[in-house]
N, C-alpha and C positions, 0 to 999 in steps of 0.2 A: 553443579556441585556447590553445596553451601559450606563455607569455611568460616569458623569463628576466630576472632583474634583476642588477645588479652584485653584490649580496650573495649571490645564488643563481644561479650560472652554469648555463647550459643543460646538461642531463645526457643521457647516452646513453639512460637510461630514458625521458625525455621524448620523445626522437627516436623511439624504438621505439613509443611510444604514440600518435604523431601519425597521424591518419587519412589525411591526404594522402600521407604517405610510404609507409604500408602499401599503399595502393592502387597507387601507382606501382611499387613493388617487386614486387607480386603480378602486375601486368600485364606487367612485364618478363619474368618467367618464362613466362607464358602465351604471349606473342607470340614469344619466342625458341624455345620448344619446337616451335612450328608450323613454324619454319624449320630445325629439326633441331639446334639448338645445345644444349650442355650447360646444366645449371641455373645461373641467375644471379640467383636471387631471395632469399627470406627465409633459406633455409638457408645459402647462400653468404655473404650479408651478415653473418649472425651469426658464422660461422666467421672470416671475414676481420677483422671488428671485434675479436673476442677475441684473434686473433693479433697484430694491429697494436698493441693495448694491451700485450700480453706482450712484444713486441720492445723497446719503449721502457722498460717497467717493469724488465725484466731488465738493461737498460743504465743504470738509475738516473736516468732522466729524471724531471722533476717530474710529480706525479700528474695535474695538469691537462693537460699535454702528452700523457700517456698516454690520457686521456679524449678529447682532440681527435682522436688517431689512431684511437681506437675509433669515434668518430662518422664520420670520413672513411671508415673501413672499412665501416661499415654502409651508407653512402649512395653508395659509389663507382660502383655499376652502375645507378643509378636511371634513367639515360637510355636504357637498352636498350629501353625501351618505345617510344622514338622511332625509333631505328635502331641497329643494332649498330655501324655505322661512325662513327668520331669521337664515340662515346658519352661519352668522358672529358670532352671540351670541352663538349658539350651538358649533361652532368651537372653540371659546375662551375657553369654558368649557372643551371640549375634550383636547385641547392643554395644558391647565393647568395641567391636570392629566398626560399627556404624558411627558411633559418637567420636571415636578417634579419627575416622575419616573426615568428620565434619569439624574437627579442630577443638573439641572440648579437652581441657587439661585433665591429666590423670587423677588429680585430687577430686575433681567433680565426677569423672567417670566412675571412680571407685564407689562413691556414694550411690550413684544411680544403679550400677549393676549389682551391688550387694543387696539393694532393696528388691530388685527384680528377682534375683536368685533366692530370695527368702520370702516370697509372697504366697507360696503354696502351703496349705495347712498341714499337709502330711509331713513336711520337713522344714518349714520355714520358721524364722525367729526375727523379732524386732532387734536387729543388731545395731541400728542407729536410728536417728530421728526421721530420716527419709523413709527407711523401711517401715517404721511404725506407722507413719502417715499413709503409706501405700496400702498396708494391710487393712487399716480401718476403712479406707476409701473403697478398696476392692470388695471387701466382704459385705459392704452396706448396699451394694447395687443389686437389690432383689426387686423385680418389677415384671409385670406381665408383658411389657414390650420386649423383653429378652427372649421370649418363647418363639422359636422358629417353626415348631411343629404346629400346623394349622388344623390338624385332625384331633379334636378333643377326645374322641374315642380311643386314640392311641397314646394319650398322655401318660408318661411315667411320673414318678414322684417329683422329680426336679421341675418338670413342666407344670404340674399341678401347683406346687408351692410358689413358683415364680408367677404363674398366671393368677393365682389368688391374691398376690400382693398388689393392692391398688395404689399404694404409695410407700415410699421409704425415704426417711430424712436422717441425715447425720448432723447432729447438733453439738456444738462445742461451746462450753461455758468456762471461760478462763477463770472467772472469779471463784467458782465453786470447784474448779478442776474436774469437771465432769464431761464426758463424751457420751452422748446418747444416740442410739440407733432406734428411731421410732418407726414402726412398721404397721400398716393397716392391712389386715388380711380378711378376705371374704371367706368366712368359715363354712359357707355352703359349698365351696369348691374344695377346700382342704381344711382339716382341723389344725389348730396351732401345734399339736404334737408332731405333725409331719414336718413342720419347720425345724423343730429341734432334732428330728430324726436324721435330717441330712445336713443341718448347719451347726450342730453342737460344737464340732471341732473348730469351725470358723469363729464362733462366738468366744470360745476359750482363747483363741488366737487374738481376737480383738481386745479381750480383757488384758492380756499380757502386753499388747502393743500400747494400750492406754496407760498401763502402769509404767512402761518405759518412758512415757511422756509426762510422768508424775500426775496422772489423772486416774479417775475411776470410770470404768465402762458400765453403762446401763443399757439394757434392752427393754424397750417398751413395745408391746404388741396390743393393738386395739385399746390403748390407754391403760393397760395393766403393766405394772413393773414386774418383769420376769427375771431380770438379773440385776 
């Protein structure tokens, strides 16, 4: 069991090393893949964690806030092992118990679980800076490595869009207060319009999250400014 003290705040490294957390994230990928969803496990958790940290770091937030964003990013999809639907709220409840058990103070727990509980586009909002960073990081992870279905003939729209994404980069420019999601899509696999068909709500959520951080959100696909 990992226990943090006031002198030694709970770190992302401790979270990653926790057996309970690892089991739940691994099971999330296993169960969702059986339902045909894209990857939401350790790979996605690691990428979102790093990007959430980067967003706040590039905007000169305190180092501890950056680490809390990274922890929220790593844990945000943990409840997918229960059910895909309302997994944000379920995850917030799970993470409350886990982080409390690991010794994180309630002031920090509150930031992390509010971010996790608000990352779903159907009902989430950028209620604080950690939540805003998590939203931007989570919605920017579109890439062919997320596709778990290996039968191209059975691809549905989410598989096609993610598989068509050759790269995606989240860029933060503090000087101009711009946060840019730059995506390169192979249009022989899917047209750009299909990206908007499934991700429009996510892009609107990113715009609002960027605005919470006093920034402008830009979407660039194949070098064309679309938002």
